[in-house]
Biopython code that builds the backbone (N, CA, C, O; Angstrom):
import numpy as np
from Bio.PDB.StructureBuilder import StructureBuilder

atoms = [
    (1, "MET", "N", (367.317, 78.673, 127.940)),
    (1, "MET", "CA", (366.735, 77.764, 127.277)),
    (1, "MET", "C", (365.100, 78.102, 126.953)),
    (1, "MET", "O", (364.281, 78.032, 127.869)),
    (2, "SER", "N", (364.705, 78.463, 125.612)),
    (2, "SER", "CA", (363.495, 78.888, 125.004)),
    (2, "SER", "C", (362.216, 77.819, 125.193)),
    (2, "SER", "O", (362.211, 76.628, 124.882)),
    (3, "ALA", "N", (361.204, 78.551, 125.758)),
    (3, "ALA", "CA", (360.280, 77.651, 125.914)),
    (3, "ALA", "C", (359.246, 76.823, 124.828)),
    (3, "ALA", "O", (358.528, 75.823, 124.853)),
    (4, "SER", "N", (359.506, 77.531, 124.187)),
    (4, "SER", "CA", (359.040, 76.763, 122.892)),
    (4, "SER", "C", (360.393, 75.656, 122.452)),
    (4, "SER", "O", (361.593, 75.932, 122.457)),
    (5, "THR", "N", (359.834, 74.543, 122.140)),
    (5, "THR", "CA", (360.331, 73.543, 121.615)),
    (5, "THR", "C", (359.872, 72.585, 120.484)),
    (5, "THR", "O", (358.679, 72.346, 120.295)),
    (6, "ASP", "N", (361.059, 71.947, 119.599)),
    (6, "ASP", "CA", (360.462, 72.177, 118.203)),
    (6, "ASP", "C", (359.822, 70.272, 118.492)),
    (6, "ASP", "O", (360.371, 69.370, 119.123)),
    (7, "PRO", "N", (358.541, 70.275, 117.747)),
    (7, "PRO", "CA", (357.802, 69.707, 118.058)),
    (7, "PRO", "C", (358.093, 68.404, 117.748)),
    (7, "PRO", "O", (357.562, 67.567, 118.478)),
    (8, "ALA", "N", (358.835, 67.984, 116.810)),
    (8, "ALA", "CA", (359.272, 67.006, 116.673)),
    (8, "ALA", "C", (359.802, 66.300, 117.243)),
    (8, "ALA", "O", (359.461, 65.118, 117.205)),
    (9, "GLN", "N", (361.076, 66.809, 118.170)),
    (9, "GLN", "CA", (361.604, 66.261, 119.283)),
    (9, "GLN", "C", (360.727, 65.967, 120.746)),
    (9, "GLN", "O", (361.392, 65.355, 121.582)),
    (10, "THR", "N", (359.575, 66.261, 121.083)),
    (10, "THR", "CA", (358.296, 66.111, 121.829)),
    (10, "THR", "C", (358.299, 64.585, 121.899)),
    (10, "THR", "O", (358.834, 63.926, 122.790)),
    (11, "PRO", "N", (357.483, 64.000, 120.611)),
    (11, "PRO", "CA", (356.837, 62.903, 120.868)),
    (11, "PRO", "C", (358.062, 61.838, 120.889)),
    (11, "PRO", "O", (357.746, 60.668, 121.104)),
    (12, "ASN", "N", (359.333, 62.118, 120.700)),
    (12, "ASN", "CA", (360.111, 61.123, 120.528)),
    (12, "ASN", "C", (360.224, 60.624, 122.194)),
    (12, "ASN", "O", (360.211, 59.461, 122.597)),
    (13, "THR", "N", (360.343, 61.921, 123.043)),
    (13, "THR", "CA", (360.168, 61.738, 124.378)),
    (13, "THR", "C", (359.268, 60.253, 124.925)),
    (13, "THR", "O", (359.456, 59.146, 125.429)),
    (14, "ASP", "N", (358.287, 61.078, 124.454)),
    (14, "ASP", "CA", (357.000, 60.389, 125.080)),
    (14, "ASP", "C", (356.780, 58.825, 124.517)),
    (14, "ASP", "O", (356.002, 58.009, 125.012)),
    (15, "ARG", "N", (357.758, 58.579, 123.228)),
    (15, "ARG", "CA", (357.800, 56.826, 122.461)),
    (15, "ARG", "C", (358.480, 56.193, 123.744)),
    (15, "ARG", "O", (358.169, 55.112, 124.243)),
    (16, "LEU", "N", (359.594, 57.173, 124.245)),
    (16, "LEU", "CA", (360.251, 55.920, 125.163)),
    (16, "LEU", "C", (359.791, 56.005, 126.860)),
    (16, "LEU", "O", (360.491, 55.860, 127.863)),
    (17, "ALA", "N", (358.841, 56.196, 126.768)),
    (17, "ALA", "CA", (358.427, 56.203, 128.402)),
    (17, "ALA", "C", (358.204, 54.793, 128.781)),
    (17, "ALA", "O", (358.477, 54.085, 127.811)),
    (18, "THR", "N", (357.892, 54.229, 129.606)),
    (18, "THR", "CA", (358.322, 52.877, 130.092)),
    (18, "THR", "C", (356.594, 52.435, 129.914)),
    (18, "THR", "O", (356.267, 51.311, 129.534)),
    (19, "ASP", "N", (355.547, 53.564, 130.272)),
    (19, "ASP", "CA", (354.427, 52.607, 130.217)),
    (19, "ASP", "C", (353.895, 52.379, 128.858)),
    (19, "ASP", "O", (352.779, 51.865, 128.786)),
    (20, "ASP", "N", (354.652, 52.744, 127.538)),
    (20, "ASP", "CA", (354.639, 52.978, 126.478)),
    (20, "ASP", "C", (355.134, 51.940, 125.949)),
    (20, "ASP", "O", (354.729, 51.981, 124.787)),
    (21, "MET", "N", (355.909, 50.813, 126.109)),
    (21, "MET", "CA", (356.880, 49.916, 125.928)),
    (21, "MET", "C", (356.239, 48.474, 125.626)),
    (21, "MET", "O", (355.641, 48.128, 126.645)),
    (22, "VAL", "N", (356.147, 47.640, 124.767)),
    (22, "VAL", "CA", (355.426, 46.545, 124.702)),
    (22, "VAL", "C", (356.186, 45.805, 124.066)),
    (22, "VAL", "O", (356.882, 46.085, 123.090)),
    (23, "ARG", "N", (356.024, 44.474, 124.813)),
    (23, "ARG", "CA", (356.814, 43.269, 124.250)),
    (23, "ARG", "C", (356.282, 42.646, 122.860)),
    (23, "ARG", "O", (355.124, 42.230, 122.844)),
    (24, "VAL", "N", (357.047, 42.564, 121.723)),
    (24, "VAL", "CA", (356.748, 41.493, 120.745)),
    (24, "VAL", "C", (357.384, 40.321, 120.567)),
    (24, "VAL", "O", (358.481, 40.234, 121.119)),
    (25, "ALA", "N", (356.873, 39.089, 119.746)),
    (25, "ALA", "CA", (356.458, 38.198, 119.498)),
    (25, "ALA", "C", (356.358, 37.692, 118.363)),
    (25, "ALA", "O", (355.717, 38.509, 117.702)),
    (26, "VAL", "N", (356.672, 36.616, 117.585)),
    (26, "VAL", "CA", (357.266, 35.908, 116.459)),
    (26, "VAL", "C", (356.446, 34.257, 116.556)),
    (26, "VAL", "O", (356.880, 33.311, 117.214)),
    (27, "ASP", "N", (355.214, 34.255, 115.738)),
    (27, "ASP", "CA", (355.135, 33.165, 115.062)),
    (27, "ASP", "C", (355.814, 32.426, 114.139)),
    (27, "ASP", "O", (355.861, 32.792, 112.965)),
    (28, "GLN", "N", (356.488, 31.163, 114.627)),
    (28, "GLN", "CA", (357.343, 31.019, 113.617)),
    (28, "GLN", "C", (356.310, 29.960, 112.546)),
    (28, "GLN", "O", (356.650, 29.495, 111.458)),
    (29, "GLU", "N", (355.065, 29.790, 113.210)),
    (29, "GLU", "CA", (354.899, 28.655, 112.235)),
    (29, "GLU", "C", (354.019, 29.722, 111.037)),
    (29, "GLU", "O", (353.594, 29.314, 109.956)),
    (30, "LEU", "N", (353.930, 30.708, 111.393)),
    (30, "LEU", "CA", (353.295, 31.851, 110.460)),
    (30, "LEU", "C", (354.506, 32.487, 109.394)),
    (30, "LEU", "O", (354.382, 32.721, 108.192)),
    (31, "CYS", "N", (355.412, 32.630, 110.052)),
    (31, "CYS", "CA", (356.954, 33.692, 109.615)),
    (31, "CYS", "C", (357.344, 32.910, 108.072)),
    (31, "CYS", "O", (357.804, 31.768, 108.073)),
    (32, "ILE", "N", (357.165, 33.467, 107.130)),
    (32, "ILE", "CA", (357.502, 33.774, 105.739)),
    (32, "ILE", "C", (359.464, 33.704, 105.252)),
    (32, "ILE", "O", (360.125, 33.241, 104.322)),
    (33, "GLY", "N", (359.743, 34.492, 106.577)),
    (33, "GLY", "CA", (361.428, 34.670, 106.480)),
    (33, "GLY", "C", (361.598, 35.788, 105.408)),
    (33, "GLY", "O", (362.407, 35.543, 104.513)),
    (34, "GLY", "N", (360.999, 36.879, 105.380)),
    (34, "GLY", "CA", (361.101, 37.936, 104.150)),
    (34, "GLY", "C", (361.515, 39.214, 105.250)),
    (34, "GLY", "O", (360.814, 40.213, 105.090)),
    (35, "GLY", "N", (362.606, 39.322, 106.393)),
    (35, "GLY", "CA", (363.356, 39.728, 107.273)),
    (35, "GLY", "C", (362.744, 41.341, 107.246)),
    (35, "GLY", "O", (363.559, 42.171, 107.650)),
    (36, "ILE", "N", (361.727, 41.752, 106.920)),
    (36, "ILE", "CA", (361.561, 42.694, 106.867)),
    (36, "ILE", "C", (361.455, 43.016, 108.668)),
    (36, "ILE", "O", (361.879, 44.107, 109.048)),
    (37, "CYS", "N", (361.087, 42.384, 109.339)),
    (37, "CYS", "CA", (361.297, 42.928, 110.736)),
    (37, "CYS", "C", (363.008, 43.229, 111.183)),
    (37, "CYS", "O", (363.407, 44.178, 111.858)),
    (38, "GLU", "N", (363.492, 42.586, 110.838)),
    (38, "GLU", "CA", (364.655, 42.510, 111.397)),
    (38, "GLU", "C", (365.807, 44.233, 110.742)),
    (38, "GLU", "O", (366.639, 44.982, 111.253)),
    (39, "MET", "N", (365.000, 44.058, 109.151)),
    (39, "MET", "CA", (365.923, 45.379, 108.725)),
    (39, "MET", "C", (365.267, 46.475, 109.628)),
    (39, "MET", "O", (366.039, 47.204, 110.250)),
    (40, "LEU", "N", (363.795, 46.683, 109.776)),
    (40, "LEU", "CA", (363.462, 47.518, 110.617)),
    (40, "LEU", "C", (363.938, 47.322, 112.089)),
    (40, "LEU", "O", (364.090, 48.243, 112.892)),
    (41, "GLU", "N", (364.069, 46.517, 112.239)),
    (41, "GLU", "CA", (364.432, 46.667, 114.429)),
    (41, "GLU", "C", (365.542, 45.764, 114.819)),
    (41, "GLU", "O", (365.511, 45.097, 115.854)),
    (42, "PRO", "N", (366.736, 45.753, 113.791)),
    (42, "PRO", "CA", (367.785, 44.494, 113.966)),
    (42, "PRO", "C", (368.158, 44.065, 115.585)),
    (42, "PRO", "O", (368.499, 42.919, 115.877)),
    (43, "GLU", "N", (368.038, 45.164, 116.580)),
    (43, "GLU", "CA", (368.237, 44.793, 117.856)),
    (43, "GLU", "C", (367.433, 43.782, 118.847)),
    (43, "GLU", "O", (367.755, 43.179, 119.870)),
    (44, "VAL", "N", (366.271, 43.870, 118.097)),
    (44, "VAL", "CA", (364.824, 43.501, 118.286)),
    (44, "VAL", "C", (364.874, 41.678, 118.009)),
    (44, "VAL", "O", (364.930, 40.740, 118.804)),
    (45, "PHE", "N", (364.808, 41.760, 116.068)),
    (45, "PHE", "CA", (364.575, 40.459, 115.631)),
    (45, "PHE", "C", (366.039, 39.986, 114.685)),
    (45, "PHE", "O", (366.911, 40.784, 114.339)),
    (46, "GLU", "N", (366.037, 38.804, 114.448)),
    (46, "GLU", "CA", (367.364, 38.250, 113.880)),
    (46, "GLU", "C", (366.695, 37.108, 112.825)),
    (46, "GLU", "O", (365.819, 36.541, 113.479)),
    (47, "LEU", "N", (366.735, 36.673, 111.784)),
    (47, "LEU", "CA", (366.829, 35.946, 110.650)),
    (47, "LEU", "C", (367.406, 35.062, 110.975)),
    (47, "LEU", "O", (368.509, 35.315, 111.461)),
    (48, "ASP", "N", (367.108, 34.023, 110.912)),
    (48, "ASP", "CA", (367.804, 32.677, 111.093)),
    (48, "ASP", "C", (368.772, 32.377, 109.371)),
    (48, "ASP", "O", (368.090, 32.593, 108.369)),
    (49, "SER", "N", (369.538, 32.136, 109.251)),
    (49, "SER", "CA", (369.838, 32.224, 107.776)),
    (49, "SER", "C", (369.877, 30.633, 107.541)),
    (49, "SER", "O", (369.993, 30.208, 106.391)),
    (50, "ASP", "N", (369.790, 29.863, 108.501)),
    (50, "ASP", "CA", (369.733, 28.749, 108.285)),
    (50, "ASP", "C", (368.314, 27.942, 107.678)),
    (50, "ASP", "O", (368.082, 27.125, 106.787)),
    (51, "ILE", "N", (367.582, 28.630, 108.638)),
    (51, "ILE", "CA", (365.931, 28.179, 108.479)),
    (51, "ILE", "C", (364.987, 29.076, 108.199)),
    (51, "ILE", "O", (363.833, 28.807, 108.531)),
    (52, "VAL", "N", (365.263, 30.266, 107.564)),
    (52, "VAL", "CA", (365.020, 31.451, 107.607)),
    (52, "VAL", "C", (363.596, 31.630, 107.804)),
    (52, "VAL", "O", (362.722, 31.446, 106.956)),
    (53, "ILE", "N", (363.401, 32.118, 109.356)),
    (53, "ILE", "CA", (362.694, 32.056, 109.897)),
    (53, "ILE", "C", (363.080, 33.519, 111.301)),
    (53, "ILE", "O", (363.985, 33.840, 112.071)),
    (54, "SER", "N", (362.040, 33.865, 110.993)),
    (54, "SER", "CA", (362.838, 35.219, 112.408)),
    (54, "SER", "C", (362.554, 34.806, 113.540)),
    (54, "SER", "O", (361.780, 33.855, 113.645)),
    (55, "SER", "N", (363.180, 35.495, 114.810)),
    (55, "SER", "CA", (362.865, 34.924, 115.966)),
    (55, "SER", "C", (363.012, 36.224, 116.398)),
    (55, "SER", "O", (363.475, 37.031, 115.592)),
    (56, "VAL", "N", (362.628, 36.695, 117.811)),
    (56, "VAL", "CA", (363.175, 37.844, 118.899)),
    (56, "VAL", "C", (364.071, 37.379, 119.468)),
    (56, "VAL", "O", (364.100, 36.189, 119.782)),
    (57, "ILE", "N", (365.434, 38.607, 119.846)),
    (57, "ILE", "CA", (366.470, 38.446, 120.292)),
    (57, "ILE", "C", (366.331, 39.711, 121.347)),
    (57, "ILE", "O", (365.728, 40.755, 121.098)),
    (58, "GLY", "N", (366.973, 39.416, 122.498)),
    (58, "GLY", "CA", (367.183, 40.466, 123.372)),
    (58, "GLY", "C", (365.505, 40.137, 124.546)),
    (58, "GLY", "O", (365.105, 39.075, 125.023)),
    (59, "ASP", "N", (365.128, 41.042, 124.614)),
    (59, "ASP", "CA", (364.072, 41.350, 125.772)),
    (59, "ASP", "C", (362.369, 41.253, 125.047)),
    (59, "ASP", "O", (361.348, 40.869, 125.618)),
    (60, "GLY", "N", (362.499, 41.665, 123.855)),
    (60, "GLY", "CA", (361.785, 42.193, 122.777)),
    (60, "GLY", "C", (360.599, 43.493, 122.885)),
    (60, "GLY", "O", (359.472, 43.781, 122.480)),
    (61, "LEU", "N", (361.585, 43.974, 123.630)),
    (61, "LEU", "CA", (360.624, 45.659, 124.317)),
    (61, "LEU", "C", (361.072, 46.272, 123.244)),
    (61, "LEU", "O", (362.230, 46.078, 122.874)),
    (62, "LEU", "N", (360.215, 47.124, 122.560)),
    (62, "LEU", "CA", (359.837, 48.213, 122.039)),
    (62, "LEU", "C", (359.002, 49.282, 121.981)),
    (62, "LEU", "O", (357.908, 48.717, 121.978)),
    (63, "PRO", "N", (358.794, 50.390, 121.935)),
    (63, "PRO", "CA", (358.236, 51.254, 121.951)),
    (63, "PRO", "C", (356.577, 50.851, 120.997)),
    (63, "PRO", "O", (356.462, 50.507, 119.821)),
    (64, "ARG", "N", (355.767, 51.009, 121.777)),
    (64, "ARG", "CA", (354.400, 50.873, 120.887)),
    (64, "ARG", "C", (354.345, 51.287, 119.507)),
    (64, "ARG", "O", (353.865, 50.419, 118.777)),
    (65, "ASN", "N", (354.692, 52.353, 118.929)),
    (65, "ASN", "CA", (354.546, 53.391, 117.462)),
    (65, "ASN", "C", (355.408, 52.019, 116.803)),
    (65, "ASN", "O", (354.872, 51.120, 116.154)),
    (66, "ARG", "N", (356.763, 52.102, 117.120)),
    (66, "ARG", "CA", (357.651, 51.003, 116.569)),
    (66, "ARG", "C", (357.048, 49.802, 116.537)),
    (66, "ARG", "O", (357.169, 49.220, 115.459)),
    (67, "ALA", "N", (356.269, 49.088, 117.605)),
    (67, "ALA", "CA", (356.023, 47.840, 117.436)),
    (67, "ALA", "C", (354.597, 47.712, 116.201)),
    (67, "ALA", "O", (354.396, 46.728, 115.490)),
    (68, "GLU", "N", (353.983, 48.643, 116.216)),
    (68, "GLU", "CA", (352.800, 48.646, 115.102)),
    (68, "GLU", "C", (353.407, 48.294, 114.161)),
    (68, "GLU", "O", (353.209, 47.237, 113.561)),
    (69, "VAL", "N", (354.563, 49.451, 113.786)),
    (69, "VAL", "CA", (355.218, 49.616, 112.422)),
    (69, "VAL", "C", (355.423, 48.357, 112.252)),
    (69, "VAL", "O", (354.922, 47.885, 111.232)),
    (70, "VAL", "N", (356.080, 47.563, 113.020)),
    (70, "VAL", "CA", (356.413, 46.198, 112.661)),
    (70, "VAL", "C", (355.710, 44.893, 112.359)),
    (70, "VAL", "O", (355.900, 44.054, 111.479)),
    (71, "VAL", "N", (354.636, 44.994, 113.583)),
    (71, "VAL", "CA", (353.349, 44.199, 113.109)),
    (71, "VAL", "C", (352.430, 44.552, 111.543)),
    (71, "VAL", "O", (352.035, 43.702, 110.745)),
    (72, "ASP", "N", (352.330, 45.461, 111.479)),
    (72, "ASP", "CA", (351.863, 46.014, 110.032)),
    (72, "ASP", "C", (352.592, 45.625, 108.676)),
    (72, "ASP", "O", (351.969, 45.385, 107.642)),
    (73, "ARG", "N", (354.164, 45.582, 108.801)),
    (73, "ARG", "CA", (354.524, 45.242, 107.934)),
    (73, "ARG", "C", (354.791, 43.853, 107.827)),
    (73, "ARG", "O", (355.015, 43.327, 106.737)),
    (74, "CYS", "N", (354.780, 43.264, 108.840)),
    (74, "CYS", "CA", (355.398, 41.960, 108.337)),
    (74, "CYS", "C", (354.605, 41.094, 107.406)),
    (74, "CYS", "O", (353.446, 40.860, 107.751)),
    (75, "PRO", "N", (355.085, 40.525, 106.163)),
    (75, "PRO", "CA", (354.200, 39.665, 105.344)),
    (75, "PRO", "C", (353.301, 38.501, 105.824)),
    (75, "PRO", "O", (352.302, 38.075, 105.246)),
    (76, "GLY", "N", (353.664, 38.203, 106.612)),
    (76, "GLY", "CA", (353.222, 36.684, 106.872)),
    (76, "GLY", "C", (352.597, 37.067, 108.132)),
    (76, "GLY", "O", (351.963, 36.206, 108.741)),
    (77, "GLN", "N", (352.691, 38.215, 108.588)),
    (77, "GLN", "CA", (351.559, 38.580, 109.741)),
    (77, "GLN", "C", (352.019, 37.553, 111.024)),
    (77, "GLN", "O", (351.258, 37.364, 111.973)),
    (78, "ALA", "N", (352.937, 37.117, 110.960)),
    (78, "ALA", "CA", (353.485, 36.492, 112.011)),
    (78, "ALA", "C", (354.187, 37.338, 113.623)),
    (78, "ALA", "O", (354.696, 36.770, 114.589)),
    (79, "ILE", "N", (354.019, 38.456, 113.462)),
    (79, "ILE", "CA", (354.648, 39.523, 114.939)),
    (79, "ILE", "C", (352.928, 39.712, 115.270)),
    (79, "ILE", "O", (351.903, 39.874, 114.608)),
    (80, "ALA", "N", (353.319, 39.580, 116.745)),
    (80, "ALA", "CA", (352.122, 40.595, 117.608)),
    (80, "ALA", "C", (353.023, 41.035, 118.324)),
    (80, "ALA", "O", (354.240, 40.852, 118.294)),
    (81, "VAL", "N", (352.220, 41.779, 119.145)),
    (81, "VAL", "CA", (352.294, 42.831, 120.658)),
    (81, "VAL", "C", (351.918, 41.981, 121.349)),
    (81, "VAL", "O", (351.090, 41.224, 120.842)),
    (82, "VAL", "N", (352.328, 41.727, 122.747)),
    (82, "VAL", "CA", (352.242, 41.101, 123.908)),
    (82, "VAL", "C", (352.121, 42.377, 124.625)),
    (82, "VAL", "O", (353.097, 43.123, 124.552)),
    (83, "GLU", "N", (351.148, 42.747, 125.274)),
    (83, "GLU", "CA", (351.131, 43.439, 126.529)),
    (83, "GLU", "C", (352.204, 43.203, 127.863)),
    (83, "GLU", "O", (352.668, 42.200, 128.405)),
    (84, "GLN", "N", (352.302, 44.305, 128.028)),
    (84, "GLN", "CA", (353.374, 44.136, 129.165)),
    (84, "GLN", "C", (352.263, 43.830, 130.754)),
    (84, "GLN", "O", (351.106, 44.054, 131.110)),
    (85, "GLU", "N", (353.353, 43.280, 131.230)),
    (85, "GLU", "CA", (351.688, 43.210, 132.856)),
    (85, "GLU", "C", (352.237, 44.636, 133.945)),
    (85, "GLU", "O", (353.231, 45.332, 134.150)),
    (86, "GLN", "N", (350.977, 44.480, 134.363)),
    (86, "GLN", "CA", (351.636, 45.923, 134.898)),
    (86, "GLN", "C", (352.007, 45.668, 136.724)),
    (86, "GLN", "O", (352.505, 46.579, 137.386)),
]
sb = StructureBuilder()
sb.init_structure("model")
sb.init_model(0)
sb.init_chain("A")
sb.init_seg("    ")
for serial, (resi, resn, name, xyz) in enumerate(atoms, 1):
    if name == "N":
        sb.init_residue(resn, " ", resi, " ")
    sb.init_atom(name, np.array(xyz, "f"), 0.0, 1.0, " ", f" {name:<3s}", serial, name[0])
structure = sb.get_structure()
């Protein structure tokens, strides 16, 4: 195996490190039901079609960089990162 690796592959490994995982939460009072979170991370967010409010499904864990993208793109500013306790 070559000593040089594709630089695009290296960050992906780092992103999956346990220390880099964060939990996300949705403030349902702020959620406007845009569905961007579900579009970006369907394994973590689900938009309730009856009340048109998003909620976290499963453990709510994401690599920090992906969580930050979802937080930044939420039009209602309803998603927050909840730091993992060590």
